[in-house]
N, C-alpha and C positions, 0 to 999 in steps of 0.2 A: 436414311433416316435411323436406321437401327445406329448405324456406328457416332452419328451426333446424342442418340440417351445415351450411349455404354460411354462419349469424351467427357459427358457431363455426369455423369454416374462417376467416374475417376475423378474430375474435379473436385466433385464435394466429399471425394474418398481425401484427395489432397485435404480440401479444404477442412474438415475433420481432424485430420492428423497434424496440420499444423494447430489446429485450435487444442489440442493436447498436449501438444508442443509448448505453449505458450502458459497453457496452464502447469507443466510440470517445470518449467524455467521459473515461473511468477513463485510456485511453490517452494525452490529451492533456495529464493530470493531470499523470500520469508525465513525460513529457516534459518540461513545465515546472519541476516539480520540480528532474528532472536538470540542467536549463539553467541554472537558477537556482544550485544547489548547485555545480555548476564551473565558474560565473562567479565565484563567491564574492560574489554580490549576495543570498544568501538571507539573508531574516530567520527570528530565532529562531520566531516564528511557522507561518514556510517549513519550517523542518526537524522541528518538532513536529508539522505535520500528516502532513512524508515519513513521520515514526517511525510518526505514528498508522495510517497509512495501509499501512505494512508490518507491525504488529501486528493489525490487520486483516483482513488478506489469509494471516496465520499465516507471515509471514515473520518467521524468527530465526537469529541470528548462531550457529554454536558456533567456540568458542574450542578453538583446538589450540596447541601453540608457534609455532606461525610463524606466527599472527593477530596483527597488529596491537592489535585491538580486548584481548588480551591484555596488550600490557603499557602499555595505558588503564586496567584493571582493574586491574594490579600499582603503579602512583602513584596510586591515587585513594586516599582516607582513610577507608576503612572501619575501622570494630571489629570483628577478625577474634571475638573472644569472643563479641558481638550476633551475629553473622552466620553463625556453626558453626564 
């Protein structure tokens, strides 16, 4: 039985290590997106991947009167009747 406990502890350590590696990878990816976007070097695929990363992690922009995104929404050619 003691061997099983050690095996389980080893597996937990591996899981913890994998979680840390995933966090590090995500941080590197986010920093790369920021660097590319701020420098103006971001390709459309980079912007789409950054948008998808935000969406996948539940990050959404709320609109307020002072939010620049509100200005973007106002100028886009949406059909008001079709979108409510």
